[in-house]
PAZAPA-4460 file (N, C-alpha, C; in steps of 0.05 Angstrom, whole numbers, plus 32768, in hexadecimal, padded with zeros to 4 digits):
% residues 75
    n_x    n_y    n_z   ca_x   ca_y   ca_z    c_x    c_y    c_z   seq   type   mol
   8012   7FE5   8006   7FFD   7FFA   8003   800A   8016   7FFF     1      M     A
   8008   802A   7FED   801A   8044   7FEB   800F   8056   8009     2      K     A
   8027   806F   8005   8016   8085   8010   8018   8094   800B     3      T     A
   8009   80A2   800C   8004   80C7   7FF6   7FF9   80E3   8012     4      Y     A
   8008   80F0   800B   7FEF   8105   801A   7FE8   8112   8005     5      E     A
   7FD0   8119   800E   7FAD   8125   7FF7   7FA5   813A   7FFA     6      L     A
   7FA8   814F   7FF3   7F9D   8165   7FF2   7F84   8166   7FDD     7      V     A
   7F75   8170   7FE5   7F59   816A   7FE7   7F4C   8194   7FE2     8      R     A
   7F49   8198   7FC5   7F50   81C1   7FC2   7F1E   81B4   7FBA     9      E     A
   7F1A   81C5   7FC0   7EFB   81D5   7FC2   7EFE   81EB   7FB5    10      I     A
   7EF8   81F7   7F9E   7EFB   8209   7F9D   7EEA   821B   7F90    11      F     A
   7EF0   8232   7F9E   7ED1   8242   7F9A   7EC2   8257   7F88    12      N     A
   7EAF   824D   7F86   7E95   824E   7F68   7E94   8272   7F72    13      Q     A
   7E93   8279   7F86   7E94   829D   7F80   7E9E   82B4   7F70    14      C     A
   7E93   82BF   7F66   7EA4   82D1   7F58   7EB7   82DF   7F68    15      A     A
   7ECA   82E9   7F5B   7EE1   82F8   7F68   7EE6   82EF   7F91    16      N     A
   7EE3   82CD   7F96   7EF6   82D5   7FA8   7F04   82B9   7F9F    17      N     A
   7F1F   82AE   7FA1   7F2D   82A9   7F9B   7F3A   8290   7FB1    18      Q     A
   7F28   828D   7FCA   7F29   827B   7FE0   7F21   8264   7FD9    19      M     A
   7F2A   8247   7FE8   7F31   8231   7FD9   7F28   8224   7FFB    20      R     A
   7F17   8218   7FFF   7F18   8203   8015   7F2B   81EE   8006    21      D     A
   7F3D   81DB   801F   7F5D   81D4   801C   7F56   81BA   802C    22      V     A
   7F5E   81A2   802E   7F64   8191   8043   7F7C   8182   8034    23      F     A
   7F7F   817B   8053   7F9C   8168   804D   7F90   8150   8054    24      F     A
   7F9B   8138   804F   7F9D   8125   8061   7FA6   8109   8059    25      E     A
   7FB9   80F1   8061   7FCD   80E1   805E   7FB7   80CB   8050    26      E     A
   7FBD   80B4   8045   7FAC   80A2   803D   7FBE   808F   8037    27      I     A
   7FAB   8076   8031   7FBD   805A   8026   7FAF   805A   801C    28      E     A
   7FB8   804F   7FFC   7FA9   804D   7FEE   7FBC   803C   7FD6    29      T     A
   7FB9   801F   7FC2   7FC5   8018   7FAD   7FB5   8022   7FA4    30      E     A
   7FAE   803C   7F9D   7F99   8035   7F7C   7F93   8061   7F7F    31      N     A
   7FA0   8071   7F75   7F8D   8088   7F7A   7F78   8087   7F62    32      T     A
   7F7C   8081   7F53   7F60   8080   7F40   7F4A   8079   7F50    33      D     A
   7F4D   805A   7F59   7F37   804E   7F72   7F2F   8061   7F82    34      D     A
   7F39   806E   7F94   7F3D   807F   7FAD   7F29   8091   7F98    35      Y     A
   7F27   80A6   7F88   7F20   80B9   7F7C   7F0F   80B1   7F72    36      V     A
   7F09   809E   7F6B   7EF3   8096   7F5E   7EDB   808D   7F83    37      S     A
   7EE3   807B   7F8D   7ED4   8079   7FA8   7ED2   808C   7FB5    38      D     A
   7EDB   80A3   7FBD   7ED7   80C4   7FC4   7EC6   80C7   7FAE    39      F     A
   7EBD   80CB   7F9D   7EA7   80CE   7F8C   7E91   80C0   7F85    40      L     A
   7E92   80AB   7F8F   7E77   8097   7F83   7E5F   80B0   7F87    41      K     A
   7E46   809A   7F74   7E30   80A9   7F78   7E2F   80BA   7F6B    42      E     A
   7E4B   80CE   7F68   7E3C   80F1   7F60   7E4E   80EB   7F41    43      K     A
   7E3E   80F4   7F34   7E48   8107   7F15   7E5F   810F   7F19    44      E     A
   7E74   8108   7F11   7E80   811A   7F05   7E9F   811F   7EE8    45      A     A
   7EA5   8125   7EE7   7EB2   8132   7ED4   7ED3   812B   7EE8    46      E     A
   7EE2   811C   7ED8   7F03   8118   7EE4   7F23   811D   7ECE    47      V     A
   7F2C   8125   7EDC   7F45   8131   7EC5   7F56   8127   7EE2    48      E     A
   7F6B   810D   7EC3   7F7F   8111   7EDD   7F9F   810B   7ED2    49      K     A
   7FAF   8117   7EEA   7FCA   8124   7ED9   7FE5   8124   7EEB    50      S     A
   7FFE   811B   7EE3   8007   810E   7EFB   8020   8121   7EE6    51      V     A
   8030   8128   7EFB   8044   8143   7EFC   805B   8136   7EF8    52      G     A
   806F   814B   7EEC   8087   8131   7EF0   8099   813A   7EFB    53      S     A
   808B   8131   7F1D   809D   812E   7F2C   8088   8112   7F43    54      D     A
   807A   8108   7F28   8063   80F7   7F38   8051   80FD   7F3D    55      G     A
   8042   810B   7F4B   8030   811F   7F5B   8027   811B   7F48    56      T     A
   8002   810F   7F53   7FED   810A   7F44   7FD6   811F   7F4B    57      I     A
   7FD6   811F   7F34   7FB4   813B   7F3A   7F9A   8123   7F21    58      Y     A
   7F8A   812B   7F3A   7F65   812D   7F33   7F5C   8154   7F32    59      Y     A
   7F4D   8156   7F22   7F3B   816E   7F18   7F1C   8169   7F13    60      D     A
   7F1E   816F   7F30   7EFA   815F   7F27   7EE3   8176   7F1B    61      V     A
   7ED3   8172   7F1C   7EBF   8183   7F07   7EA3   8162   7F23    62      N     A
   7E8E   817A   7F36   7E7F   8165   7F38   7E66   817D   7F3F    63      V     A
   7E4F   8180   7F29   7E33   8192   7F36   7E43   81AD   7F2B    64      A     A
   7E64   81AE   7F21   7E6A   81D4   7F19   7E6D   81CD   7F31    65      G     A
   7E73   81C8   7F3A   7E88   81CB   7F59   7EA3   81BC   7F42    66      V     A
   7EB8   81CA   7F4A   7EDF   81C9   7F4A   7EF3   81C4   7F59    67      R     A
   7EFD   81B2   7F5E   7F04   819E   7F67   7F2A   818D   7F69    68      Q     A
   7F36   818D   7F7E   7F4D   817F   7F65   7F60   817B   7F7C    69      R     A
   7F5C   815B   7F80   7F6B   8143   7F8E   7F84   813C   7F8F    70      F     A
   7FA6   814D   7F9D   7FBA   8143   7F94   7FCD   8134   7FA4    71      T     A
   7FD2   811D   7F95   7FDE   810D   7FA4   8001   8104   7FA1    72      F     A
   8009   810F   7FB2   8031   8111   7FBE   803A   80F6   7FC1    73      T     A
   803A   80E8   7FC0   8049   80CE   7FC9   8058   80D5   7FE1    74      E     A
   8056   80C7   8005   806C   80D6   8011   8086   80BB   8013    75      V     A
***
């Protein structure tokens, strides 16, 4: 099982407000795709995955017009 630092950001929808909710946690998972899928289960979501040059895994998610980003960095 791999250990990741997970940063979940929820972007504010209000115009002219750049603040966002940010949550940090350490998780263990073998598959980040499954983790995000389980987190979003039963919700219709658009998900885009990308991997940074340093191995950081990003998921940009849109659920009912609310934009979120999941960032996984292996510990």
